[in-house]
C-alpha positions as CSV (number, residue, x, y, z in Angstrom):
1,M,0.0,-0.1,0.0
2,N,1.0,3.6,-0.3
3,P,0.2,5.5,2.9
4,V,0.7,9.0,3.7
5,V,1.4,10.2,7.3
6,I,-0.8,13.0,8.5
7,I,0.3,15.1,11.5
8,P,-2.0,17.9,12.7
9,T,-0.3,20.5,15.0
10,Y,-2.2,23.2,16.8
11,I,-0.5,26.6,17.0
12,S,-1.9,29.4,19.2
13,A,-1.2,33.0,20.1
14,R,-3.0,32.6,23.4
15,R,-1.7,31.1,26.6
16,R,-2.3,27.3,26.9
17,G,-4.7,27.6,29.6
18,E,-7.1,30.0,27.7
19,Q,-10.0,28.6,25.6
20,G,-11.4,29.4,22.1
21,T,-14.8,28.3,20.7
22,V,-16.5,25.0,21.5
23,V,-14.8,23.2,18.6
24,A,-11.5,25.2,18.8
25,T,-10.5,24.5,22.3
26,Y,-7.6,22.0,22.2
27,D,-6.0,19.8,24.8
28,H,-2.7,21.5,24.2
29,T,-1.3,23.9,21.7
30,T,2.1,25.3,20.8
31,A,2.7,28.8,21.4
32,I,3.6,30.8,18.1
33,T,6.8,31.7,19.6
34,G,7.6,28.2,21.1
35,E,9.3,25.1,19.6
36,G,6.7,22.6,20.6
37,E,6.8,18.9,20.4
38,L,6.7,18.7,16.6
39,P,10.5,18.5,16.0
40,R,10.9,15.6,18.4
41,C,8.2,13.7,16.6
42,L,9.6,14.3,13.1
43,D,13.1,13.3,14.3
44,S,11.6,10.0,15.5
45,L,10.2,9.3,12.1
46,R,13.6,9.2,10.5
47,K,14.1,5.6,11.5
48,V,10.8,4.4,10.1
49,T,11.2,2.0,7.3
50,G,9.1,2.7,4.1
51,L,8.3,6.2,5.1
52,G,7.0,8.3,2.2
53,Q,5.2,11.6,2.2
54,I,4.3,13.4,5.6
55,V,1.7,16.1,5.5
56,I,1.7,18.4,8.4
57,L,-1.6,20.5,9.0
58,A,-0.7,23.8,10.5
59,A,-3.9,24.4,12.5
60,S,-4.5,27.8,14.0
61,D,-6.9,30.7,14.5
62,A,-7.4,32.5,11.2
63,S,-5.8,35.6,12.8
64,I,-2.4,33.9,12.9
65,G,-2.9,31.5,10.0
66,A,0.1,32.8,7.9
67,Q,2.6,33.0,10.9
68,A,1.5,29.5,12.0
69,A,2.1,28.0,8.6
70,E,5.5,29.7,8.3
71,K,6.5,28.5,11.7
72,V,5.8,25.1,10.7
73,R,7.7,25.4,7.4
74,R,10.7,26.4,9.5
75,T,10.4,23.2,11.4
76,A,10.0,21.1,8.3
77,A,13.1,22.8,6.7
78,Q,15.1,21.2,9.6
79,F,14.4,17.8,8.2
80,P,15.5,17.8,4.4
81,D,15.8,14.0,4.5
82,L,12.0,13.7,5.1
83,D,9.4,14.6,2.3
84,I,7.2,17.0,4.3
85,T,4.2,19.0,2.8
86,V,2.9,21.7,5.1
87,V,-0.7,22.7,4.7
88,G,-1.5,26.1,6.0
89,A,-3.8,29.0,5.4
90,A,-2.6,29.7,1.8
91,E,-3.0,26.0,0.8
92,L,-6.3,25.7,2.4
93,A,-7.6,28.8,0.4
94,S,-6.4,27.0,-2.7
95,I,-8.2,23.9,-1.9
96,R,-11.4,25.6,-1.1
97,Q,-11.2,27.5,-4.4
98,R,-10.6,24.4,-6.3
99,M,-13.6,22.8,-4.4
100,E,-15.8,25.8,-5.6
101,Q,-14.5,25.1,-9.3
102,L,-15.5,21.3,-8.9
103,G,-18.9,22.3,-7.5
104,V,-18.4,20.8,-4.1
105,A,-17.8,24.0,-2.0
106,V,-17.5,23.4,1.8
107,G,-17.5,25.7,4.7
108,P,-15.7,25.2,8.1
109,E,-16.3,21.6,8.1
110,V,-12.9,21.2,6.2
111,G,-10.4,23.6,7.5
112,L,-7.6,24.5,10.1
113,E,-10.0,25.2,13.2
114,G,-11.4,22.3,15.2
115,Y,-10.3,18.7,15.6
116,G,-12.7,17.2,13.2
117,A,-12.3,19.9,10.4
118,V,-8.7,19.6,10.6
119,R,-8.8,15.8,10.1
120,N,-11.2,16.3,7.3
121,L,-8.7,18.6,5.6
122,G,-6.0,15.8,5.9
123,L,-8.3,13.3,4.3
124,V,-9.0,15.8,1.4
125,V,-5.2,16.2,0.8
126,A,-4.7,12.4,1.0
127,D,-7.4,12.0,-1.6
128,A,-6.1,14.7,-3.8
129,L,-2.7,13.3,-3.8
130,D,-4.1,9.8,-4.4
131,F,-2.8,7.9,-1.4
132,D,-4.7,4.7,-0.7
133,A,-4.1,4.8,3.1
134,A,-3.8,7.8,5.7
135,V,-2.1,7.3,8.9
136,F,-2.7,9.9,11.5
137,L,0.0,10.8,14.2
138,D,-0.1,13.3,16.9
139,D,2.6,15.9,17.0
140,D,3.4,15.0,20.7
141,A,4.0,11.3,19.7
142,V,7.4,9.6,19.4
143,V,7.8,6.6,17.1
144,E,10.2,4.2,18.4
145,D,9.6,1.2,16.2
146,P,11.1,1.2,12.7
147,A,8.3,-1.2,11.5
148,F,5.7,1.4,12.7
149,L,4.3,1.9,9.0
150,E,4.5,-1.8,8.2
151,K,2.4,-2.6,11.3
152,A,0.0,0.2,10.5
153,M,-0.6,-1.5,7.1
154,Y,-1.1,-4.9,8.6
155,G,-4.4,-6.2,7.7
156,L,-5.7,-2.9,6.4
157,G,-7.9,-3.6,3.1
158,K,-7.9,-7.3,3.8
159,L,-10.8,-9.5,4.9
160,T,-11.3,-11.2,8.2
161,R,-12.0,-15.0,8.3
162,R,-15.7,-14.0,8.3
163,G,-15.1,-11.9,5.2
164,I,-15.5,-8.5,6.9
165,P,-13.1,-5.8,5.3
166,I,-10.7,-4.1,7.6
167,L,-11.0,-0.5,6.4
168,A,-9.9,1.4,9.6
169,K,-7.7,0.3,12.5
170,T,-6.1,1.8,15.6
171,G,-3.1,1.0,17.8
172,Y,-2.4,2.3,21.2
173,Y,0.2,4.5,23.0
174,L,2.5,4.1,25.9
175,N,2.6,7.0,28.4
176,E,5.9,8.2,29.8
177,E,5.9,5.4,32.4
178,G,5.8,2.9,29.6
179,S,2.3,1.8,30.3
180,Y,-0.7,1.4,28.0
181,R,-3.0,1.9,31.0
182,S,-4.8,5.2,31.8
183,S,-4.0,6.8,34.9
184,R,-6.9,5.9,37.1
185,S,-8.4,8.6,39.5
186,T,-8.9,7.3,43.1
187,K,-10.4,10.5,44.2
188,W,-13.8,10.2,45.9
189,Y,-15.2,13.1,43.8
190,D,-14.5,11.2,40.6
191,R,-16.5,8.2,41.4
192,F,-19.2,9.0,38.7
193,W,-16.5,9.9,36.0
194,E,-14.1,7.0,36.0
195,Q,-13.3,7.1,32.2
196,G,-9.8,5.8,32.9
197,A,-11.0,2.7,34.9
198,A,-13.5,1.9,32.1
199,F,-10.7,2.3,29.4
200,N,-8.4,0.1,31.4
201,E,-10.8,-2.7,31.6
202,W,-11.4,-2.6,27.9
203,I,-7.7,-2.5,26.9
204,E,-6.7,-5.1,29.4
205,H,-9.0,-7.5,27.6
206,A,-8.0,-6.4,24.0
207,M,-4.3,-6.8,24.8
208,R,-5.0,-10.6,25.8
209,G,-6.8,-11.2,22.5
210,P,-5.8,-11.8,19.1
211,R,-3.7,-9.2,17.3
212,L,-6.7,-7.6,15.4
213,S,-10.0,-7.4,17.2
214,R,-13.2,-5.3,16.9
215,S,-12.5,-2.0,18.8
216,S,-14.5,0.2,21.0
217,H,-11.7,2.7,21.5
218,V,-9.8,4.8,18.9
219,C,-6.3,6.3,19.6
220,G,-6.4,9.3,17.1
221,G,-2.6,9.6,17.3
222,C,-2.2,6.0,16.1
223,L,-5.0,5.8,13.4
224,A,-4.8,4.1,9.9
225,L,-7.7,4.5,7.5
226,H,-8.0,2.8,4.1
227,K,-9.2,4.9,1.3
228,E,-12.4,3.0,1.0
229,A,-13.1,4.3,4.6
230,F,-12.0,7.9,4.4
231,R,-13.6,8.6,0.9
232,R,-16.9,7.4,2.3
233,V,-17.1,8.7,5.9
234,A,-15.9,12.1,7.1
235,F,-15.0,13.1,10.7
236,D,-17.6,15.1,12.6
237,P,-16.4,18.8,12.6
238,Y,-19.1,19.7,15.3
239,I,-17.7,17.6,18.2
240,A,-15.8,19.5,20.9
241,R,-13.2,16.7,21.4
242,G,-13.0,13.0,21.1
243,E,-13.4,13.1,17.3
244,D,-11.4,10.0,17.0
245,L,-13.7,7.9,19.0
246,D,-16.7,9.6,17.5
247,Y,-15.4,8.4,14.0
248,L,-15.8,4.8,15.2
249,L,-19.4,5.5,15.9
250,D,-19.8,7.2,12.5
251,L,-18.3,4.3,10.7
252,R,-20.7,1.9,12.6
253,M,-23.8,4.0,11.6
254,Y,-22.6,3.6,8.0
255,G,-22.0,0.0,8.1
256,S,-18.2,-0.3,8.9
257,D,-16.0,-0.5,12.0
258,I,-12.6,0.2,13.5
259,W,-10.2,-2.7,14.5
260,F,-7.7,-2.6,17.3
261,D,-4.1,-3.9,16.6
262,N,-2.4,-4.8,20.0
263,R,1.0,-4.9,18.3
264,W,1.0,-1.4,16.8
265,L,1.8,1.5,19.1
266,M,3.9,4.7,19.7
267,R,4.8,6.7,22.7
268,H,2.6,9.7,23.7
269,L,4.7,12.4,25.6
270,P,2.3,15.5,25.8
271,P,3.4,18.7,27.4
272,A,2.2,19.5,31.1
273,T,-1.0,21.4,30.8
274,P,-2.9,22.1,34.0
275,R,-6.2,21.9,32.2
276,E,-8.3,19.5,34.0
277,G,-11.3,22.0,34.4
278,L,-11.2,23.0,30.8
279,R,-11.1,19.4,29.7
280,F,-14.0,18.5,31.8
281,R,-16.0,21.5,30.3
282,Q,-15.1,20.1,26.8
283,D,-16.2,16.6,27.9
284,I,-19.5,18.0,28.9
285,F,-20.1,19.4,25.4
286,R,-18.7,16.3,23.9
287,W,-20.8,13.7,25.7
288,L,-24.1,15.5,25.7
289,Y,-23.7,16.2,21.8
290,E,-22.6,12.5,21.3
291,C,-25.8,11.3,23.1
292,R,-28.1,13.7,21.2
293,K,-26.5,12.9,17.9
294,I,-27.0,9.1,18.5
295,E,-30.7,9.8,19.4
296,Y,-31.1,11.8,16.2
297,A,-29.4,9.0,14.1
298,R,-32.1,6.6,15.4
299,T,-34.7,8.6,13.5
300,Q,-32.8,8.1,10.1
301,I,-33.8,4.9,8.3
302,D,-30.5,4.5,6.4
303,L,-28.3,4.4,9.5
304,L,-27.4,1.6,11.7
305,Q,-28.3,2.1,15.4
306,I,-25.6,2.6,18.1
307,K,-26.4,0.9,21.4
308,P,-24.6,1.8,24.5
309,Q,-24.5,-1.8,25.7
310,S,-22.5,-2.7,22.6
311,L,-19.7,-0.5,23.7
312,Q,-19.1,-1.7,27.3
313,P,-17.2,-1.3,29.4
314,Y,-16.0,1.9,27.5
315,P,-17.5,4.3,26.2
316,G,-21.0,2.8,26.7
317,P,-21.7,4.5,30.1
318,F,-20.9,7.8,28.5
319,I,-23.3,7.6,25.7
320,D,-26.4,6.7,27.4
321,N,-29.0,9.0,28.8
322,G,-27.5,8.8,32.2
323,V,-24.4,10.8,31.2
324,A,-26.2,14.1,32.2
325,R,-26.6,12.9,35.6
326,R,-22.9,11.9,35.8
327,I,-21.9,15.3,34.6
328,K,-24.0,17.1,37.4
329,W,-22.9,14.7,40.1
330,T,-19.2,14.9,39.1
331,A,-19.2,18.7,38.9
332,W,-20.9,19.0,42.1
333,L,-18.5,16.6,44.0
334,R,-15.5,18.3,42.4
335,S,-16.7,21.8,43.4
336,I,-16.6,20.5,46.9
337,G,-13.4,18.4,46.9
338,R,-11.1,20.5,44.6
339,P,-9.7,23.9,45.3
340,D,-10.7,25.1,42.0
341,G,-14.3,24.2,42.7
342,K,-16.0,27.3,41.5
343,G,-15.1,26.4,38.0
344,Y,-16.8,23.1,38.3
345,R,-20.1,24.7,39.5
346,R,-20.0,26.7,36.3
347,A,-19.4,23.5,34.4
348,A,-22.5,21.8,36.1
349,K,-24.6,25.0,35.0
350,S,-23.3,24.7,31.4
351,A,-24.4,21.0,31.3
352,T,-28.0,22.1,31.5
353,T,-27.8,25.2,29.5
354,D,-25.0,25.9,26.9
355,A,-23.9,22.4,26.3
356,A,-27.3,20.9,26.0
357,R,-28.3,23.9,23.7
358,Y,-25.4,23.2,21.5
359,A,-26.1,19.5,21.3
360,E,-29.6,20.2,20.2
361,E,-28.8,22.8,17.6
362,H,-26.0,20.8,15.9
363,C,-27.1,17.1,16.3
364,A,-28.2,16.9,12.6
365,C,-25.5,19.2,11.1
366,Y,-22.9,16.1,10.7
367,F,-25.3,14.2,8.9
368,Q,-26.1,17.0,6.5
369,F,-22.3,17.4,5.8
370,Q,-21.8,13.6,5.6
371,F,-24.4,13.3,2.9
372,K,-22.1,15.4,0.6
373,W,-18.8,13.9,1.5
374,P,-18.5,11.0,-0.8
375,A,-19.2,13.2,-3.8
376,L,-16.8,15.8,-2.6
377,M,-14.2,13.1,-2.3
378,A,-14.9,11.7,-5.8
379,R,-14.4,15.1,-7.2
380,C,-11.1,15.8,-5.4
381,E,-9.5,12.3,-6.1
382,N,-6.2,12.6,-7.7
383,D,-7.0,16.2,-8.7
384,A,-4.0,17.6,-10.7
385,V,-4.8,21.3,-9.8
386,M,-4.9,20.4,-6.1
387,Q,-1.6,18.5,-6.5
388,A,-0.1,21.7,-8.2
389,A,-1.2,23.8,-5.4
390,L,0.3,21.5,-2.8
391,A,3.6,20.9,-4.7
392,D,5.0,24.2,-3.5
393,A,4.2,23.5,0.2
394,S,6.6,20.4,0.0
395,N,10.1,21.1,1.6
396,Q,11.7,18.8,-1.1
397,E,9.6,20.5,-3.9
398,R,10.9,23.9,-2.6
399,D,14.4,22.6,-2.8
400,R,13.9,21.4,-6.3
401,T,12.2,24.7,-7.4
402,A,15.2,26.7,-5.8
403,D,17.6,24.5,-8.0
404,I,15.4,25.2,-11.1
405,R,15.6,28.9,-10.3
406,A,19.2,28.9,-9.9
407,A,19.9,26.9,-13.1
408,S,17.6,29.3,-14.9
409,R,19.3,32.4,-13.8
410,A,22.7,30.7,-14.7
411,A,21.3,30.0,-18.2
412,G,19.7,33.4,-18.5
413,G,17.0,31.9,-20.7
414,V,13.9,31.3,-18.4
415,S,11.7,34.0,-17.0
416,P,10.2,33.9,-13.4
417,G,6.8,33.1,-15.0
418,E,8.2,30.2,-17.0
419,T,9.9,28.9,-13.8
420,T,6.5,28.9,-12.0
421,E,5.0,26.9,-14.8
422,I,7.8,24.4,-14.6
423,R,7.2,24.0,-10.9
424,L,3.4,23.4,-11.5
425,N,4.1,20.7,-14.1
426,I,6.4,18.9,-11.7
427,G,3.9,19.0,-9.0
428,S,1.0,17.7,-11.2
429,G,3.1,14.9,-12.7
430,E,3.0,16.3,-16.2
């Protein structure tokens, strides 16, 4: 197979503790003036066997889009031995313009703000460049296994013994302590919010099973999608966080699934960010939206139903109707037991107001967008114009272009306009 590695990186002019909109508040960002974790991730990829093209998505607020892209390009320039394409604000504008020409114009559902929209942009790029698999990696990941890509492709596009196609698969990550288990909270005020304990119960079982098993968990930083999956199903750009697990639910609604590979892994080394309260707020929006979205999907005759009992022990308890009660009890207990309790009382209030309203207003939006997605991807597939627009975003293509310009100046016979035409022809494969 011919996979592309896609790495979203989130750049911010704000301090890490501040928040953006519902869909543009991230677990961690890199300050526009900071180095961040991306260089470490790229350095770790140098050892990976069979590594081809890497696409880095420079996600940021539109107000700093150009600066964010330039920052990421400077990082990419430090790795001339890697084939890196940086997609920033300028490339996004070219892609959207081409989509309009193709009659499949989109709004913020494909873009550089919000977890789901950023991943959708990565899928459009993979489709335009004609890759048959997309491997998502987080910028705070470290790849230690030279066979990382080989393991990513294991089983992808094949059939199980029962004839079920494997079109999407996930691995897992080791934390800084070398464990695949989540840190389990033992605090009395988290008794109704033990996501870590539920996840640990699930992964312990999965690790004892066969190499590939049907998954109810997704590690978005260790995720491989076959083209037959990503050209058919989009990520949800309306979910606050957890767009990777949500993608599993979306695939199930549309008749597919994600598989867990207990031999495919990377190390996850996120920066220290004291954002537990903000993460809880985002989880409130996430789970209430997820529950309302699943309820809405049950009214659609062409979608398979998602039942919480089929996703035990995780995330089943968080996608049933009892999650609102869990949110309120957890927020109330944390408001008593934690020194930052006032924020949790506000979180409890948002559970019954802002988050519930957001879920109600947006529960149908994904399905309206998803209805257009297959046609959008069909139009963008292997598109020469998009390929040309992306060619100049490649660190290696820029080097080749510089060589062409130098040779042209030495020959004295090629104008700048003709040099640009040569560059586009190279990028489009003509």
